[in-house]
N, C-alpha and C positions, 0 to 999 in steps of 0.2 A: 799283239792285241788287235782283234778285229774291230770293225767300226761299231758293231752293236755293243761290244764290251766297253768301248770308250764312252758311248752314249750312256750306258748303264752306270759307269763309274762317275761320270759328271753329274748325272741325276742324283745319285746317292750323296755326292759331295754337296750339291746344292741343298738337298734335303737336310743334311746335317747342319749346314750353315744357318738355314732358316730356323731349325729347331733350337740351335744354340743362341741365336740372336735374342738379347733380352727384350721382353715386351714391356711397354710402359704400363705401370699399374695405375688403376683409376680408383678414385674414391666414389662412393655411392651415397646419395642423399635421397631418401624416399619417404613416403608416408601418405597421409590422407588429410584433406581439408573438407570438413563437413559444411554443406550448404553452399558450395562454390562450383557446382557442376557447370561445365561449359566455359568457365572463366580461364583467363591466361595466368599462368604461374611462371615467374622468371627466376633463373639462377644468375646471380651477379657476383662478380669478384670485387671485393672491397680493397681499394688501394689507399694511399696516403691522401685522403680527401677527395677521392673519386670513386665512381662505381662503373664497372664494365659488365655489360650484359653478355653472358657466354652461352646461355641455353634458355629455352622456354618450352612449355608444354600446355596443351589445353586439358583441363581437368575432366575426367570422364564422369559417368553417372555416380560413381562411388566417391568421387573427389580424390582418386588415387593419383600419385605422381611418382616418378623415378628419374633422377638425374645421375648420369655417369660422366665423370670428367677426369682428365689426366691429373694425377697428384704428383707431389714432389717429396723430396726427403725431408723438407722442412714444412712447418704449418703455414698455410695461406688462409686468408680470411674471406668469407663469403656470406651471402644472405640469400634467402628465398623471399621473393616479393610478390604480394597480391595487392594490386592497386597501390595505395599509398602506405601500406603496412608491410613490415618485413620482420624476418626472424634471422638473427645472426648465428654463425657458427664458424669454427675453424676446421681445417681438414688437411691431412697429408695423404700420401699414397696408400695408406692402410686404413683410412677412415671409412666406416659404414655407419651412417646416422639415420635413425628412423624418427619421424616427427608426426605427431597427431595434433590437429588444431581445428578451428572452425573459422568460417569467413567472418562471423560477427565479432569474434575476439581473437583474431589471428595472432597478434603478438602477446596480448595480455595473458592468455591462458594456454599457450602451447605446451605440449608435453613431449618429453624425449623418451621414447620407448627403448631406444638403444643408442648409446653415445659414449664417448670417452669422458672421463671425469672433468676435463677442462671445458667441455661443451656444456655440462651441467653448471659449471661455475660461470661460464659466459652468459647463460640464461639468467642466473641469479644476479649477476652484475647489471645486466640490461634492465631487469625489473627494478632493482634498487635505484638505478640512475633515473628511470622513468618516474618513480615515486618522488625522488629528490627534485626533479624538474617541476613536478606539480606543486611541491611545497614552495619552491622559489616563485612560481607564477602566482600562487595564492598570496604570498607576501607582497609582491609587486602590485597586485590588484588592490590590496589594502592601502598601499601608498597612493595609488592613482585615485582611489575614492576618498582620500583624505583621512583615513582612519589610523594611519601610521605616518610619522614624520620621516624626513630623509635619513637622519642618524639612526632612528629606530629600525627602519627597514634594512639599512646597510648592515647593522649589527646582527639582525635576525638572519638575513641571507648569508652573511659570512659564517654564522654558526652552523647553518644547514650544510653549507659547502664543506666546512672543516670536518663535520661529522662523517660526511660521505667519503672524503678523501682518507680519513683515518681508517675507515672500514676497508677501503681498497688496499692500503699499504699493509695493514695488520693481518688481513685475511688472505691476501693473494700475492701482492708484489714482493714483500719481504719473505714470505713463506716459500715461494718457488718462483723466482724471477724469470726462469727460462720457460715457464708455462705460457701457452697462448693466452690463457686467461689473464695473466699479469700484463702482457702487452696490451690486451684489449682494455683492461681496467685503466691503464695509463693514458689512453687516448679517448676517454669518454668526454662527450661534449653535450652541452645543453641545446636541444633543438638543432643539432648539427652545426652550431655556430660557436658559442663561447666554450672554451676548454676548461674542464675542472682542474686538470694539472697543466701547468704552464711553465716554460723555462724562465718566465719573468717573475714567477711567484717564489718568495723566499721559502726555503725548505723543500721544494720539489726537486732540487738537484740530486738528492740522494735516491729518490725513486727512479728518476731517469737513468742515473748512473748504474743502479742495480740491474735494471732490465737490459740496458745497452751492453753491459759487461757480459751478462749471461748469453744474450743473443749473438754477440760477436764470438763467443766461445763455441756455442752449440749450433748456431744457424748462420754462420758467416756468409753463406751463399744466398741467403734469402734477399730478395730485391729491396725489402724495406729496412734491412739492417743498417745500411749507410745513413739513411734518413734518421733512424733512431739514434745512431752515434752522434750525428750532428746536433740533434736536439739535446742530448746529454752534455756534450761539450759546451753548448751555449748556456745551459742551465748552470753548469759548474763555473763558467767564466763570469756570469752575472752574479753568482753567489760570492765570488771573490771580490768583484767590484763593490758589492754592497758592504762586505766586511771592511774593505779598505776605506770606503767612504765613512763608515761608522767609526773606524779607528781614528780617521783624520778629524772628524767632528769632535770626538772625545778629547783628542790632543789639543785641538783648538780651544775647546771650552776650558781646559785646564790651564792653558798658557796665555791666551789672549785676554786683554783687559775688556771689561764690559763696555759695550758701545750701545748707544741709543740710535736706532735707525728708523726712518720714516716708513719703510716697508720691508718685509722679510725678503731676503734673497732667494731666488729659485734657480737651481742649476740642474737641469734635466736634459736627457738626450733626445734628439730628433730621430726620425726614422732611418737616417743614415748613420746613426750612432755617434753623432757629433754633439758634445755637450754645449748647451745654449744657456748663457747667463742672462737672467732678466736685468740685473743691475747694469751690465755693459750696454744694453740697449737704452735703458732709462737715462744713462749719462749723456746720450747723444740726441735726445729728443723725446717728445711725448710717446707714451706707450699705452695701448689698450690691452689690459690683462683680462683674458677671458677664461673662465673655468667651464668645461663642457664635457659631454659624453656623446661621441659620435653614434652610438647605438641607440640613443633616445629618439623617440618619434618626432620631437620638435627639432632635431638637429639639422635636417635639410633646409628648413626655413631660416635657421640661424646662419648657416653657411652662406645662403643667398644674401642675407643682410650684410654680413661681413665682407663678402665679395664686392658688393655695391659700395660699401664704405671705403674699402681699400682702393678700388678703381677711381673713386672721386678724390681720394687723398693719398697719393702715392708715397708721400713722405711719412705717413703715419706707420708706426710699427705696431703690429698685432702679435702679441705673445699669447698663444692659446695652450692651455693645459688640459689635456684629455685624461679622464680617470677610467677609461675603458679597461676592463680586466683582460680582454683578449688582445694581445699585442699584434697579432696578425690582422685583426679587424681594424685596429687603429692605424697600422701602417698602410693598409689599403685605402682607408677612408681619407687619410691625410696626404695621399700621394700627389694630388694636383692642387693643393691649397697654396695660394700665393702669400703665405705668412708663416711665421715660426709656429710649428706645432710640436709639442713634447708630450710624453706620456708619463703619468704618475699613478700606476695601478695600486700602489700602497696608500695613496691619497694623503700623504704627509702634508702637501702644500695646502690642502683644504683646511686642515687644522691650523696651519700657520696664519691663514687669512680668515679664519672663522667663517668659512663658507657653509651655510646651512641648506642651501638648495641650488639646483642647477637649472639653467645657466646662471652664473654670477659674473659681474663685470666690475673692473676697477680702472680708473684713470691714474696714471703716474705722470705728473708734470712738475718740472723743476724740483724734483726730489720729494714731492708731496703725493700722498695717496688719497684717493677719493672713490668711494663706492658709487656706482652708476645704476640707475634703474633700467637703462637701455644703452646699447653700445654707441648709438649716435650722439649721446650726451658728451662724448669725448671732444666734440667740436665746439662745445660751448665755453 
């Protein structure tokens, strides 16, 4: 074989290698944004609580855009963002989605001209969650203005949340738990903060387990599947703890003689998962019992007051019960507090102490309970 023949064979082999090498498939997200000429539009990947900008484009005179990005064999979650507004969608390597919207109602009125069924469902879920958020905000505004009491607003907000969650599980999660729409529904949050479904909420363990099982079966390579499995295991574990606690209370009520106590016992877990008994602290000295919500606007001021009180009185025990529904928010908010902080999202302890508003304070001294108007009254 001469030199030219060798070169020709090598070139042919190289050409066949390149031709046979699998090329990465890309998904396409394109469309128009009316009234947004010259503005920047961003494509962002949505992770577990984070956003990663992966592309951007300046909209032309027609407001047209087109994004192409490497897809995967499993669905990933994305959004296109214009300013502070965004449109969510899911995509794998085969996705081609076409969107039409306007700058004035970018999220509220966007249309899908071409999309998979699950992206139509993601749009419906997003809009329903947005409407639910607005209902909750309107109820909270009625409480702030004094038109609704604390118990009334809690009952009304809980009713709105329960209705939303029922729709999510009955229309999406239990119908097709492997759908990207089911995963998306499971992690809806109000204002990006408080989760509607939570591993700490009774009954949510079934929803987490259904989606986690499906994703472990169909999308085990997806980077978010381990996180989903951890959430499901946590929800199941907490459900078992609740059941065991309820069984124990039932057995205790049936077997133990009736006792008259000066104050109801509280046994709740701190952010490390350690059960903290109020009575054990009250046996060894005075206790300031505080009921609070770290997400409330007045919370930073109360924290500052309690810090000052604790620094001036190191021997004083502060036992603080948070009723925040978002466990992750509570854990973060209580991370640096120099006192006992426990969480009671079901608010059982509020009923035990007939707490009608937050914050509320009690002093426990020598086995006696006294309601306080201000935490510093514990010193009197």
